[in-house]
GUFI-972920 format. One record per residue (C-alpha): x, y, z. Coordinates in steps of 0.5 Angstrom, whole numbers, plus 500, padded with zeros to 3 digits. Layout:
# residues N
XYZ;...
This chain:
# residues 372
078393602;080386600;075383595;075375595;079373589;075366586;080361584;075357580;073363576;080365575;082358573;076358568;078364565;085362564;083356561;078359556;083364554;089359553;085354549;083360544;088360538;090367538;097368534;098375531;093377526;088371528;085374535;078373533;076367538;080371543;076378541;069374541;071371548;073377551;067381549;062377552;066377559;067384559;060385557;058380563;061385568;057391565;063394561;061398554;065395549;067397542;072393537;076398533;078397526;086395527;084388524;082392517;088396517;093390519;090385515;088381521;081378523;080382529;081389532;083392538;078391544;076398548;072397554;069402559;066401566;063407570;066407578;064411584;070414586;073420584;078422579;080420572;079413569;085408570;087404564;088397564;091393558;094386556;095384549;090378545;095375541;101370542;107368539;108361534;106356535;100358538;094354534;091348537;093349544;092344550;093347557;095342562;093344570;098340574;097337581;102342584;097348581;102349575;099351568;103348562;102347555;102339552;109341550;107342542;105349543;106355547;102356553;099363552;100366559;103371555;098375555;092371557;095371564;094379564;087378561;085373566;087377572;084384569;077380569;077377575;080383579;074387576;069382577;071381585;071388586;064389583;061383587;064385593;060392592;067395593;067403590;072403585;075408580;072409573;076403569;078403561;081397558;085396552;086389549;090390543;092385537;098384534;103386540;108380539;110382532;112390533;106393537;102394531;095394534;096399539;100403534;094404530;089406536;086413536;088415543;084421543;078416545;082414552;081419558;086415563;092419564;095413568;096405565;098399568;100394562;100387565;105384560;112382564;115375566;117374574;113374580;107378581;110385585;115387580;114393575;118395569;119403569;125403564;125400557;129401551;129404544;129398539;132400532;132395526;136395520;137391513;143392509;143390502;150389499;151389491;157387487;157383481;156376479;161372475;163365474;167363480;171358476;172361469;172368471;172370478;176376477;171379473;166379479;165383486;163378491;158381495;158376501;165377502;164385502;159384507;163379511;169385512;164390514;161385519;167383522;169390524;162391528;162389535;156384537;152383543;153388549;157393546;156398552;153397559;146399556;146398549;146391545;148390537;146384533;146382526;142376526;141374519;145374513;143371506;146371499;148368493;144364487;149358486;156355489;159356482;157364481;160370485;155372489;152379486;148380492;148379500;142382505;144382512;139384518;140386525;138391531;140395536;137396543;139401548;136405554;139411551;135413544;141417543;146411543;142407539;142412534;149413534;150405533;146405527;150411524;157407526;154401523;152405516;159408516;163401517;159398511;160404507;168404508;168396508;164395502;167401498;174398498;171392494;168396489;161394491;155398493;150398499;143401501;141401509;134401511;132402518;126402522;125405529;120400533;120404540;123409543;126408550;123411556;124412564;118413569;120417575;119413582;115419584;109419579;102417581;102411577;108408581;106410588;099407587;103400585;108400591;102402596;098396593;104392594;105394601;098393603;098386600;105384602;108384595;115386594;114392590;120392586;122397580;126394575;128395568;126391562;130390555;123388551;118392548;111393550;104397549;107401554;112404549;106406545;102409551;107413553;108416546;101418547;102422553;099416558;104415564;104407565;108402567;109394566;107390571;109382572;103377571;107371574;108368567;115364566;119362560;115366555;116365548;117358548;114351549;116351556;112357558;108356565;105360571;102358577;095359580;098362586;101367581;094368578;091370584;096375587;096378580;088379580;089381588;094387586;089389580;083389585;087393590;090398585;083400582;080402589;085408590;
């Protein structure tokens, strides 16, 4: 059955959600707004303590809604936070049905679009008295700064075995079933300071030592499924002092976790060889932000998505993404999930936009899936 998706309700939700200032760790306004809206749809809602753990002002929101169809609950998720600049956002609805910001901030469709589509999908099914599955929702904080909110969530509270994460750009009707590992690194090269004019030979130039290593490390797409980037380099204290220290940071991403680990090792070995030749020393710290995954096309979570797309005349395209999402954390917790597009474009920029048309399709897709 196809419930009637209300453009008026959906637009109102989206405008309210994008108007709320909700940069990472400052999601209080969004959390209060979403709690009220979920309770109006008869969800039982709990806010957990992620804010206290992470130094923010709001926690992860969890909601449960009893359905009448058999089977385990479905988990629907979208994150509450936005990237910067995200304070004092002014949403503009243009005559052609496109939402933008006023150009001074992000719009916040990432991820207010996902939040609004989830709310309207469930609301429309309920208003039409259409039977649906038990539904769990999880709206994490601090996704944009390293999936921090979902990382501290206690997944023993979740009963669902399948999840849909609404957090991807592109037209509604596509889903990501594969995503990479991301390992970041910080390397500190330590040399010896000396006066650059009177006694340069007494110093060990940390920046030069680091540069010698960096020159040997490929940047960009180093393999078909792997990228490497050294993004920052800082060092030195004055123009007339041989720099004693240099710090560079970067990341490796790969659809193969083993390849990501291999390239981190290669970077370490390259620095070790290059730095030792100059007499300098180095230390390297690494952090695994998320682990690569690939979800089979034959899993129920993918099949349900594709059947719903077929019913609605959507493409049902399966693809890869090179970004991270809360789905990385869900899969690690044993929940089979995919990331689906909610129609947003040019995210993480002041040119971010989305159309009413895409929001409507996104809500209709979720409404169709929770009936299965």
